[in-house]
C-alpha positions as CSV (number, residue, x, y, z in Angstrom):
1,M,18.2,-0.7,-8.1
2,Y,21.4,1.0,-7.1
3,G,21.7,-1.3,-4.0
4,C,22.1,-4.2,-6.5
5,I,25.3,-2.8,-7.9
6,P,28.3,-5.2,-7.2
7,A,31.5,-3.8,-5.8
8,H,33.5,-3.9,-9.1
9,T,30.8,-2.1,-11.0
10,L,30.4,0.6,-8.4
11,F,34.2,1.2,-8.3
12,D,34.2,1.7,-12.1
13,I,31.2,4.0,-11.9
14,G,33.1,6.1,-9.4
15,K,36.3,6.3,-11.5
16,M,34.3,7.6,-14.4
17,N,32.5,10.2,-12.2
18,T,34.4,13.5,-12.5
19,S,32.6,15.0,-9.5
20,P,31.8,12.4,-6.8
21,R,29.5,13.8,-4.1
22,W,32.0,12.9,-1.4
23,S,30.3,14.8,1.5
24,I,27.3,12.5,1.4
25,F,29.6,9.6,2.3
26,T,32.2,11.3,4.4
27,E,29.8,13.1,6.7
28,S,27.9,9.9,7.5
29,F,31.2,8.0,7.9
30,E,32.5,10.5,10.4
31,K,29.2,10.6,12.3
32,F,29.1,6.8,12.7
33,Y,32.8,5.8,13.0
34,G,33.9,9.0,14.8
35,K,36.8,9.7,12.4
36,K,37.3,11.6,9.2
37,F,37.6,9.8,5.8
38,D,40.3,11.0,3.5
39,T,39.1,10.9,-0.2
40,G,42.3,12.4,-1.6
41,K,43.7,9.2,-3.0
42,F,40.5,7.2,-2.9
43,F,40.9,5.3,-6.2
44,E,44.6,4.6,-5.6
45,N,43.9,3.4,-2.0
46,Y,41.0,1.2,-3.0
47,A,42.3,-0.1,-6.4
48,K,42.7,-3.6,-5.0
49,P,39.2,-5.2,-5.2
50,E,39.5,-6.7,-1.7
51,N,40.1,-3.3,-0.3
52,F,37.0,-1.7,-1.9
53,R,34.8,-4.7,-1.1
54,K,35.8,-4.3,2.6
55,L,34.7,-0.7,2.5
56,Y,31.5,-1.3,0.5
57,H,30.1,-4.6,1.8
58,F,27.9,-4.7,4.9
59,N,28.5,-8.3,6.0
60,H,28.4,-8.1,9.8
61,R,25.9,-7.2,12.5
62,G,25.5,-3.4,12.8
63,P,22.8,-0.7,13.2
64,F,20.8,0.8,10.3
65,S,23.0,4.0,10.5
66,E,26.1,1.9,9.6
67,F,24.2,0.4,6.6
68,Q,23.1,3.8,5.5
69,C,26.8,4.9,5.6
70,K,27.6,2.1,3.1
71,F,24.6,3.1,0.9
72,N,25.8,6.7,0.9
73,L,29.0,5.4,-0.8
74,I,26.8,4.4,-3.7
75,I,25.2,7.9,-3.8
76,A,28.5,9.6,-3.6
77,L,30.2,7.7,-6.4
78,S,27.2,7.6,-8.8
79,V,26.1,10.4,-11.1
80,F,22.5,9.3,-11.0
81,D,21.5,10.8,-14.3
82,E,19.4,9.3,-17.1
83,K,22.3,7.8,-19.0
84,E,23.6,6.0,-15.9
85,I,20.2,4.8,-14.7
86,K,19.7,3.1,-18.1
87,K,23.1,1.5,-17.9
88,I,22.5,0.3,-14.3
89,C,19.2,-1.3,-15.4
90,L,21.1,-3.4,-18.0
91,D,24.0,-4.2,-15.8
92,V,21.9,-5.4,-12.9
93,M,19.4,-7.3,-14.9
94,T,22.2,-9.1,-16.8
95,E,23.9,-10.2,-13.6
96,Q,20.6,-11.3,-12.0
97,L,19.6,-13.3,-15.1
98,E,22.9,-15.1,-14.8
99,K,21.7,-16.0,-11.3
100,K,18.5,-17.5,-12.8
101,V,16.2,-14.6,-11.7
102,T,13.3,-14.3,-14.2
103,F,11.3,-11.5,-12.5
104,A,12.3,-8.6,-10.3
105,E,10.9,-5.4,-8.9
106,Y,13.5,-2.7,-8.5
107,R,13.0,0.2,-6.2
108,I,14.5,3.6,-6.8
109,M,14.5,6.8,-4.6
110,Y,15.3,10.4,-5.5
111,S,16.8,13.0,-3.3
112,P,14.4,15.0,-1.0
113,G,15.0,18.1,-3.1
114,E,14.2,16.5,-6.5
115,D,11.7,18.6,-8.4
116,K,8.9,17.4,-10.7
117,D,11.0,17.5,-13.8
118,G,13.7,15.4,-12.1
119,Y,11.2,12.9,-11.0
120,F,9.8,12.6,-14.5
121,R,13.1,12.4,-16.4
122,K,14.6,9.8,-14.0
123,T,11.4,7.7,-13.8
124,L,11.1,7.7,-17.6
125,A,14.8,6.7,-17.9
126,A,14.4,3.9,-15.4
127,C,11.3,2.5,-17.3
128,E,13.1,2.8,-20.7
129,G,16.2,1.2,-19.1
130,L,14.1,-1.8,-18.0
131,R,12.5,-2.1,-21.4
132,E,15.8,-2.0,-23.2
133,A,17.4,-4.5,-20.8
134,E,14.5,-6.9,-21.4
135,S,15.0,-6.6,-25.1
136,V,18.7,-7.1,-25.0
137,L,18.3,-10.1,-22.7
138,K,15.6,-11.6,-25.0
139,N,12.8,-11.2,-22.4
140,E,14.3,-14.0,-20.3
141,I,14.0,-11.7,-17.3
142,Q,11.2,-9.2,-16.6
143,G,11.8,-6.0,-14.6
144,K,9.3,-3.6,-13.0
145,L,9.9,-0.3,-11.2
146,V,8.8,0.7,-7.7
147,L,9.2,4.3,-6.6
148,S,10.4,4.8,-3.0
149,L,8.8,7.9,-1.6
150,H,10.2,9.8,1.4
151,R,8.4,9.1,4.7
152,N,7.9,12.9,5.3
153,N,7.3,14.0,1.7
154,F,5.0,11.7,-0.3
155,Q,1.8,13.5,-1.2
156,E,3.0,15.7,-4.0
157,P,5.4,13.1,-5.6
158,Y,2.5,10.7,-5.6
159,R,0.4,13.2,-7.6
160,W,3.3,13.7,-10.0
161,V,3.7,10.0,-10.6
162,K,0.0,9.5,-11.4
163,E,0.3,12.3,-13.9
164,F,3.4,10.7,-15.5
165,M,1.5,7.4,-15.8
166,Q,-1.3,9.2,-17.8
167,K,1.3,11.0,-19.9
168,E,3.6,8.1,-20.8
169,E,2.5,4.6,-21.6
170,I,5.9,3.2,-20.8
171,I,5.7,4.6,-17.2
172,Q,2.3,3.2,-16.7
173,K,3.5,-0.2,-17.9
174,Y,6.7,-0.5,-15.9
175,L,5.9,1.5,-12.7
176,T,3.9,-0.9,-10.5
177,G,4.3,0.3,-6.9
178,I,5.3,2.9,-4.4
179,D,7.5,2.1,-1.4
180,F,8.5,3.6,1.9
181,C,11.9,2.7,3.2
182,H,15.0,4.3,4.8
183,I,14.9,5.2,8.5
184,E,11.5,4.3,10.0
185,E,12.1,5.8,13.5
186,G,10.0,8.9,13.9
187,F,7.6,8.1,11.1
188,P,4.6,6.2,12.5
189,P,2.6,4.4,9.8
190,S,-0.6,5.8,11.4
191,D,0.3,9.1,9.8
192,K,-0.2,7.6,6.4
193,K,-3.5,6.0,6.9
194,E,-5.5,8.5,4.9
195,F,-2.8,8.5,2.2
196,F,-3.0,4.7,1.9
197,Q,-6.8,4.9,1.6
198,K,-6.3,7.5,-1.2
199,V,-4.0,5.2,-3.1
200,L,-6.3,2.2,-2.7
201,A,-9.3,4.3,-3.9
202,D,-7.3,5.4,-6.9
203,N,-6.5,1.8,-7.7
204,V,-10.2,0.9,-7.8
205,S,-11.0,3.9,-9.9
206,N,-8.1,3.4,-12.4
207,P,-7.0,-0.3,-12.2
208,E,-4.9,0.1,-15.3
209,S,-2.5,2.3,-13.4
210,A,-3.0,0.7,-10.0
211,L,0.1,0.8,-7.6
212,S,1.0,-1.5,-4.8
213,I,1.9,0.0,-1.4
214,L,5.1,-1.5,0.0
215,Y,6.2,-0.5,3.5
216,H,9.4,-1.2,5.5
217,V,8.4,-1.6,9.1
218,G,9.5,-3.4,12.2
219,E,13.1,-3.6,11.0
220,S,14.7,-0.9,13.1
221,F,13.0,0.3,16.3
222,Q,15.4,1.9,18.7
223,D,13.0,4.7,19.6
224,K,10.2,2.5,20.9
225,S,9.2,-0.5,23.1
226,P,8.8,-3.9,21.5
227,K,5.0,-3.9,21.7
228,S,4.9,-0.5,19.9
229,A,7.2,-1.9,17.2
230,V,4.8,-4.8,16.7
231,R,1.8,-2.4,16.6
232,W,3.5,-0.4,13.8
233,V,3.5,-3.6,11.8
234,I,-0.2,-4.2,12.4
235,E,-1.1,-0.6,11.7
236,S,0.7,-0.7,8.4
237,A,-1.3,-3.8,7.3
238,I,-4.6,-2.5,8.5
239,S,-4.1,0.8,6.7
240,G,-3.7,-1.1,3.5
241,A,0.0,-1.8,2.7
242,H,0.2,-4.8,0.4
243,R,3.7,-6.0,1.3
244,L,5.6,-5.3,4.5
245,G,9.4,-5.3,4.5
246,H,11.2,-7.2,7.2
247,C,8.8,-7.1,10.2
248,L,11.4,-8.4,12.7
249,S,9.6,-7.1,15.7
250,L,6.5,-9.1,14.7
251,G,8.2,-12.5,14.9
252,L,11.4,-12.4,16.9
253,N,11.4,-14.5,20.1
254,P,10.4,-12.2,22.9
255,E,13.4,-13.3,25.0
256,L,15.6,-11.5,22.5
257,F,14.0,-8.2,23.7
258,R,15.2,-8.5,27.3
259,L,17.9,-5.9,26.7
260,N,15.6,-3.5,25.0
261,S,15.6,-0.1,26.8
262,G,11.8,0.1,27.0
263,I,12.1,3.8,26.5
264,E,9.6,5.6,24.2
265,L,7.6,8.8,24.0
266,V,4.5,9.2,26.2
267,K,2.5,9.6,23.0
268,E,3.7,6.2,21.7
269,R,2.8,4.5,25.0
270,L,-0.6,6.2,24.9
271,D,-1.2,4.9,21.4
272,Q,-0.2,1.4,22.5
273,V,-2.4,1.4,25.6
274,Q,-5.4,2.6,23.6
275,F,-4.8,-0.1,21.0
276,E,-4.8,-2.7,23.7
277,I,-7.9,-1.3,25.2
278,D,-9.7,-1.4,21.8
279,H,-8.6,-5.0,21.2
280,Y,-8.7,-6.2,24.8
281,E,-11.1,-9.1,24.3
282,L,-9.2,-10.6,21.4
283,L,-5.9,-10.2,23.3
284,R,-7.3,-11.8,26.4
285,T,-8.4,-14.9,24.5
286,T,-5.0,-15.1,22.8
287,G,-2.9,-15.3,25.9
288,E,-1.3,-13.3,28.8
289,T,-2.2,-9.6,28.6
290,Q,-2.4,-6.5,30.8
291,E,-5.7,-6.3,32.6
292,L,-8.3,-3.8,31.3
293,D,-8.6,-1.8,34.5
294,S,-4.8,-1.5,34.6
295,L,-4.7,-0.3,31.0
296,R,-7.4,2.3,31.6
297,S,-5.7,3.5,34.8
298,E,-2.4,3.8,33.0
299,F,-4.0,5.7,30.1
300,D,-5.6,8.2,32.5
301,S,-2.3,8.8,34.2
302,L,-0.3,9.2,31.1
303,S,-2.8,11.6,29.7
304,Q,-1.7,14.1,32.3
305,R,1.9,14.1,31.0
306,E,3.7,15.9,28.2
307,I,3.2,13.6,25.2
308,N,6.7,14.3,23.8
309,S,8.4,13.4,27.1
310,Q,9.9,10.0,27.6
311,I,8.7,7.0,29.6
312,K,10.5,3.8,30.6
313,I,8.7,0.5,30.5
314,A,10.0,-2.4,32.5
315,I,11.0,-5.3,30.1
316,N,10.5,-8.1,32.6
317,A,9.2,-11.7,32.4
318,R,5.6,-10.6,32.5
319,Y,6.1,-8.0,29.8
320,L,7.7,-10.6,27.6
321,L,4.7,-13.0,28.0
322,Q,2.4,-10.2,27.0
323,L,4.6,-9.4,24.1
324,K,4.3,-13.0,22.9
325,T,0.5,-12.6,23.1
326,F,0.6,-9.4,21.2
327,Q,2.8,-10.8,18.4
328,D,0.4,-13.8,18.1
329,F,-2.6,-11.5,17.9
330,A,-0.8,-9.3,15.3
331,M,0.1,-12.3,13.1
332,A,-3.5,-13.5,13.2
333,K,-4.6,-10.0,12.1
334,I,-2.1,-9.9,9.3
335,K,-3.0,-13.4,8.1
336,E,-6.7,-12.3,8.1
337,K,-5.7,-9.2,6.0
338,G,-3.6,-11.3,3.6
339,T,-0.7,-8.9,3.8
340,V,2.6,-10.2,2.4
341,I,5.8,-10.1,4.4
342,E,9.2,-9.7,2.6
343,T,12.0,-11.4,4.5
344,C,15.6,-10.8,3.6
345,P,17.7,-13.2,5.7
346,S,21.2,-11.5,5.3
347,S,19.8,-8.0,5.7
348,N,17.7,-9.1,8.7
349,L,20.6,-10.9,10.4
350,F,23.0,-7.9,10.0
351,I,20.8,-4.8,10.4
352,G,18.5,-6.7,12.9
353,M,21.7,-7.8,14.7
354,I,20.3,-11.3,15.2
355,E,23.0,-13.5,16.8
356,N,21.6,-16.9,15.9
357,L,20.3,-17.8,12.4
358,K,17.6,-19.9,13.9
359,D,16.2,-16.9,15.8
360,H,15.2,-15.3,12.5
361,P,11.3,-15.1,12.5
362,L,10.8,-16.7,9.1
363,K,9.9,-20.1,10.6
364,R,7.4,-18.5,13.0
365,F,5.8,-16.6,10.1
366,L,5.4,-19.8,8.2
367,D,4.0,-21.6,11.2
368,S,1.4,-18.9,11.5
369,N,0.5,-19.4,7.8
370,L,1.5,-15.9,6.8
371,N,2.1,-14.9,3.2
372,V,5.9,-14.7,2.9
373,T,8.5,-14.0,0.2
374,I,12.3,-14.3,0.4
375,G,14.3,-11.4,-1.0
376,S,17.9,-10.2,-1.3
377,D,17.3,-6.6,-0.2
378,D,20.4,-4.8,-1.5
379,P,22.4,-7.7,-2.9
380,G,25.3,-5.4,-3.9
381,I,26.0,-4.1,-0.4
382,F,25.2,-7.4,1.3
383,D,27.3,-9.4,-1.3
384,T,24.4,-11.8,-1.8
385,N,21.9,-13.1,-4.2
386,L,18.5,-14.9,-4.1
387,K,20.2,-18.4,-4.2
388,K,22.2,-17.5,-1.1
389,E,19.2,-16.1,0.7
390,Y,17.2,-19.3,0.1
391,E,20.2,-21.3,1.3
392,L,20.2,-19.2,4.5
393,A,16.5,-19.9,4.9
394,G,17.3,-23.6,4.6
395,E,19.9,-23.3,7.4
396,M,17.1,-21.9,9.6
397,G,15.4,-25.3,9.3
398,I,12.9,-24.4,6.5
399,S,12.4,-27.6,4.4
400,L,13.1,-27.7,0.7
401,S,9.4,-28.3,0.0
402,K,8.4,-25.2,1.9
403,L,11.1,-23.1,0.2
404,D,9.8,-24.3,-3.2
405,R,6.4,-23.3,-2.1
406,I,7.6,-19.8,-1.1
407,R,9.3,-19.4,-4.4
408,E,6.2,-20.5,-6.4
409,K,3.8,-18.3,-4.4
410,S,6.0,-15.3,-4.7
411,F,4.9,-14.8,-8.3
412,E,1.4,-14.2,-6.9
413,Y,2.7,-11.4,-4.8
414,K,3.8,-9.2,-7.7
415,S,2.8,-5.6,-7.3
416,E,0.5,-5.8,-10.3
417,I,-1.5,-8.6,-8.8
418,L,-1.7,-7.2,-5.2
419,S,-2.8,-3.8,-6.5
420,G,-5.6,-5.2,-8.7
421,R,-4.0,-4.3,-12.0
422,Q,-3.7,-7.9,-12.9
423,T,-5.6,-11.0,-11.7
424,S,-4.3,-14.4,-10.7
425,K,-6.3,-17.6,-10.6
426,N,-5.0,-18.1,-7.1
427,H,-5.3,-14.4,-5.9
428,P,-8.4,-12.3,-6.1
429,S,-8.0,-8.8,-7.6
430,G,-8.5,-5.7,-5.4
């Protein structure tokens, strides 16, 4: 939700905030750029809109840590209380309706230290804000809420949220999903397998409060080899995530990984080798893959090493051929599962640092008949909107007819349908 805020609105929010949380921004700025940021005359120095836009917008290729620095500017300038949340709901939905958006799911995340009462008050405010915005805008746009949980703190907040849905009808109506975003390195999706199964079981038991599982994966993978990055995408889908954000590792041309360091933890490599052993026959029939005896020998050897030590894998021509096979295998599995992939062209090009627009994996996803949506990610930071994102997809070589089909199908991928809360004539519940 807050990532949707345009530059001029964020600047005004900051000016009205009597106590900006500057350290959240300045610490990340110094860490990334290697220099201090002086906030002494901030609103004078950035009074010109073009100056503030330059600071705020992320419109070039750069790592996730730089994007996070930009997002921290939002956190620093905003108050993030109930009154502001409601106002942001109206501001954002008004602007998006002007861009012809008729349905949107907005994600919101609280600080790691937020207590149960904070979760409740802010979730209630967001749901009330969406309802009020719909009313003001004469129901020409519909908004739903998705709560982003922290990758290392999700069990208890999930229980709170389920309580809130029983307590407040408006929360049950507007809260339709949970999401995992932010930094993915260090948080393997396999750690959430049991949790995902719990959510899915709850959905079956109480379909009126069912929640979709949305999971950002394969977007940033500097801590692992390309194959392991693809495996994280498969594991997310197999575990039960309904929509996967970005999934660049799944569909990028293997040649683009030639400069990957190939460095990962022994534990990660063991998981990858075991996965390939378990699926060897399907991989072998898909294309070039490492021989079974070689996989078993490597597993036995790695088992003698410290699992948290690092290993370097050679990213050579043979590895890239095997990576292509592994990607094709993964896409077949995801197609079979029916999992939806959320692509966000601008975000992917910048955070994924893709040099050539036509290297974006969207076309490959479509050629593999995967369920795909096109989103704008954080349109305020990326200075974009859905229309621009569809135009970028067209520049990738996606035909107008296919783009129209993506847009039409996207309404079947709403959280309420994917979770089983609602049914669609073209999409089975459950």
